[in-house]
N, C-alpha and C positions, 0 to 999 in steps of 0.2 A: 457475590459467588451463589450460583444455581443451587437448587439440592442435589445431596450424592457428588456434588463436582470434586472435594475436599477427597474424598479416595480415588480420584483417577492420578494424582500427582504421586511419582513413584516414592517409596518410602525412602528409596536409598539419599532422596535430596534435602532431606531433613538434617542431615548434616553436615553441608557441604558450606561451605564460607562462597558466596557469592560478592562479585562485582556486577552494576550494570555498566553501559556505555549505550548512549542513545543520541541523536543527531539534537535533535531540537524539540521543546514540550511546548508545543503554540496550540494544538489542536486533539482531538481524537480522529483522528484516521483510520489505516490499516496499520500503519504499525506501530500506533501507539496500542490498539487493541493487543496485539502481542506482547508488547513490553506489560501491560496490562497485567497480563494470564502469568508473564514470568514474576513480578511482584506478588501477587497472591501465593507463585510457587516458594519464592523465595523473601519472605515478610523483612526479613531485615538489610537486606541487601542495599548501600549506599549505590545513588545512580550519578553518573559525572554529565551533564548535558550542554550542550553550548547556549541555549537559553529555556528559559524557566516560565510559564507563566499561568501559574497556579489558578485560575479563574476559566483556562481552559482544558484543564485536564480532568481526570477522574480522582473521584478521592482514593481511590487503591492508589494511586500512582504518588497523588501528596503526601499521603504517608510517610513515604521513608524518604530517607535523607537525600535532598538534592543537591547536587554542587555544582555551578553553574561557571561560565568561562566571563570571562572581560567584559562580552558582549551584554551582558545583563544589565553593567551600568549605564548602556551607550542608549540616549533620547531617542523612540524612535528604531531599535530595534526588530522589537519583539514581532514589528510591522513589515518591515521592510529587509530581515534579516538576509534573503538572497544577496543582497549587495554585498555585505561582506565575506562573499563564497573565499576570495582570495585570502584572505586573513586566517578562517578557521582553520586548516591543514597546523599555522603555529599555534594558534590557541587550542587545538585539542593536545599537543603535546606538550601544554605545558601543565598538563591534572598529574596527579600522582597519588594512584589510586591507590589504597593500603592495602594489606598483601592478605590475599585467600587462595582458596582451590581453583578457584577458574573464574576469569573475567570473561560475560558474557556481551557482546557487543549486540545492538541490535540498530540494521546501517543502511542508508542510501546514498551518505555521504561522507562524513569526517568520522564518524563512532568508532568506527574500524581503525584507525590510527593515534587510538589512545597507547600510547605505551605499559602494558602491565609493568608489575617490581619483577625483578631476573625470578628463574624459576613457574612463576606463574605462569597456568596454560590459558588461551585465547580461543575460544570460539564462536567465531562471527556468525548471526543470522542475516544473512545477507538478502536486503529486497534487492539491491541492484549494486554493482559498480558503478560510482558518482556519474548518476545521469547527465548532468549538464556537461559536462567535459567528452563521454562516449558517446552518450546515444541520439541524446533530444537538446543537443546545443541549439542548431535555429531554432527549434521551438521558442528556447526559452528568451533567445540572445536575437531572434531575427537573420532574416536573411540577408542584409543589408552587405554589399561585398565589404565596405567602410570596413562598416564596424567587426566585421570575421575579420578583415586587414589587422585593425587593433586590437582583437581579440586574441587573434592566433599566438600568440607567443606567450600570455597567461593560462589560456587553453591547454597549452602543450607543457606547460611548468606543471598544471594542476592534476594531469595526467600521468605525468613522470611521478608527484608525490604519492598517486593514487596507489601504484605499479607499487613503489618502491615502500610502502607502510602497509600493501598487502601481507610483506614477511612476518610484519608482527603477528597474522593471525597463525594459531596451529591449526586448527581444522575451519573449514568453510560448509555453511550449513545452506542453501538455496530455499528459495520459496516456492520455482517452478524450476520446470527442465531448461524452462527460456532462459532464464538466469544463470541457470549451471551452463550452458552452452560458453554466455556472458562471461561467467568467470573465468573457463578457461581459456577464452579468448582474450581476455583486457589483463588477467592476471596470472595465466599458465598456470595454475591449479586447480584440481578436482574439489566438488563441491556436492556433500551430500544432496537430497533433496527432500525436503520436508513441508508437503505445505500446510499456510496457516489455514486455523479453522475456524467456522463457521458456528456462529453457537444458535444449533439447530432444534434444541429446544423453545426458543426464541422466537425465529422467524420462521414460523408455519405456516398452511394455508388455513385462508378465513374464509367465513361461510359459504360467500358468494363466487360468482367465477371469473369477476375482472371483467373489464373491456369498455371505461368511457373513455377513457385517457389513456396515453404511451406516458412515460417516466423515462427519466434519467435523474441520476442521485449521483455527485463526482463534485470534485472542488472544480472552480469555473478558472480554472488555468490553461494558456494556452496547447500544450502537448494533450490534452484531451478532446481536444477536437470538437466542443459542444456547439463551437460552427457554424460546423459543418451540419448538423442538427438544426440550429437556429434557421437556417435559411431553407434547409427540404421541407420541415413543416409546417415556416413561411408559405412556401408555396402548396402545401397540400391543402391545410385548411384544419389537416386535425389537431383534438386538442393535444396537447403537450404541456406534461407538466416538470417543472425542473427545481429541484435539491439542489442546496449547494451555493457555498460563495466563494470568492476568488479575484485575484485581479481583473480577471475578465465581466467581470459583473454586469458593471454598468454599458462597456459595449454591447454585448450578447442582448441587453435591456432594449438597448438601440434597435440593436436589427431587429426584434423579433416582431412578428406578426400579433396580431389582438389573440389571436388562438393558442399562444403559446405565456405560461402563464407561470412565473418564477418565483418560490417560497422561501426562500434564503435556507438557512441552515435551521433543521429541525430535529427535535427530538426523536431517541430510538423508535416509542412507540408512535408517534407518525410515520414516522419512514416505513414499518411494518405496514399500516396499513395502506397508503400508497401500494407499498409493494402487492399490496393482496388483493388493491381495487384495481390495478392498470390490467391496461390489454398487452402490453409488450413491457420490459424494459430494453432501453436503445442502449446502446454502447457503440459511441464511435470511433474511439481512441484505441490506442496501442497501448497497453498497461504488461508490467512486466508478471504480474498473477489478476490482481482482480476481485475481490472480494466481494463487490457489490453484484456482478451476475450471480453467485454463486447463492447469495440473501435471497436475491428475486426468486432463484430455482425451487430454495427451500419453501419458498413460499406459494410455489407450484404454477408459478408463471415466468410464459416463456422468454427469450432474450434472442434480439436483432445486434448482433456485433460484428463491426470489422474482423475479418477472419486475419488476425496477425495477434506476435504476442502471447501471456499465457490463458489468455481464453479458449486458444484451442486446445487445452487441457483442461478445464473447466465446463463446456458445454459441448455435448454430442450432438453434432448438427442433427436434424430431423425432430428429437426426442427433447433435447433443451432449448432448441432456439433456432435460428435463423443465420449465416453469414453474406456478406455482404466481400467483395475482393480487392475492390477499389474506394478510396475518400473520396467519393462524389455523392455529388445531390442524386444525382437519379438510382445510383449503384443502390444507396441508403433508402431513395424509395420503394424503389422495386424490390427490397428485403422486407421492406416493412410491409407491402403488398400481399406478399408470400403467406409471409406468419399471420397477414388478417386470413388471410383463404384455408389455413391447414386449421384442423380439429387438433387441440392441446388435451393432452392428461394428464391433470393435474399430479395423479401422486406417482408416475411415469418421470416425470420434471423433478419432481423431490429427490425419487430414487438415484436417480444418476448425481446427483451430488452428497451422499449422507457420507462417503468417504472423506469429506474434507468433515471430520467430527474433532470435537477439541480431545478424546481419546488416541486417535489419532496422531492427533500432532504430539502429544506430551507421548505418546509412544515410539514416536521417530525421533523425536529431539532428545529424549533419554537414550536412543541407540549412538546417537551422536558425543553425545556429552560422555557417556563412558570410553568411547573411544578417542574421545580429545584427551583422557584424565592419563587414559593407559599408554600414550604417545602416538597411536596409531596412525598408518597414511594412510 
């Protein structure tokens, strides 16, 4: 907890009895950063989750009582947990959370499907409706017609469960207007919008101006479209540094030319220095919101991004970055070249993302919690 952070948490939260639900605890990505904030806010709250790898998440999370599903006992499940997606609805419904004032689920898959005790309010901070079955199923499962034909009945059942289990939620909070629209479309439910926070005290500009390489910070999974950037930069020859791990790691390395460097997972200190030193951050995929572009801008560096999803809410074109409209190599290369030609003002870039502060997040979430407890529609 940074100095003064404890003063930002609403005093009314101190008396709340809270239960937390999260999909799985296998790494510290954007969703886990949000959960970590909730863990600091509600230090006594138990966490219900599919899987827990203590070595992959923070001490703040590990200090809480963590209740896992039967997957915790399955060999290899921590690494290949997505293979068990068909049984996760059944497993999350087996949880029996204790009585409390409110259940807060942080969910992009099944966490919101937990059954609260009768009379307990349920607020879902929704990263997205289950992306595997609504929006990115081709990216996860491939475009093979045979595979799609075989999976179609399963995906249909999962969509129906996802829609049905959404009725267990009393109030939805979306991480962006993009996700708000998706909740309305998939669940026919309204949602508040509260943007996830970035640590603006940590992500700050460095002493230099950057410019020796371009940067990607991402999980290396298909829907992130890192392959597009690898192909584009293999053509241009300009240095590209890629931070992150995932199922695509080896394939992307085999594709990459010598000007592309893979650093794997890096500590926060190293990532911040990489943001500060880059010419620009490259963001080639479509995200529900995307914390990484906000972190880079907080460090005063511009973003080159595919013009879709939540990044349209966090990057102001011409102030914080440049967009490209099609996921093609030529389009990405043109946007990177346009970014390189422009003169960027690091202070203006940073000022454009100050609205994504921890204070704004906590104030917005407090309003939603109050409305949820009051039973407001």
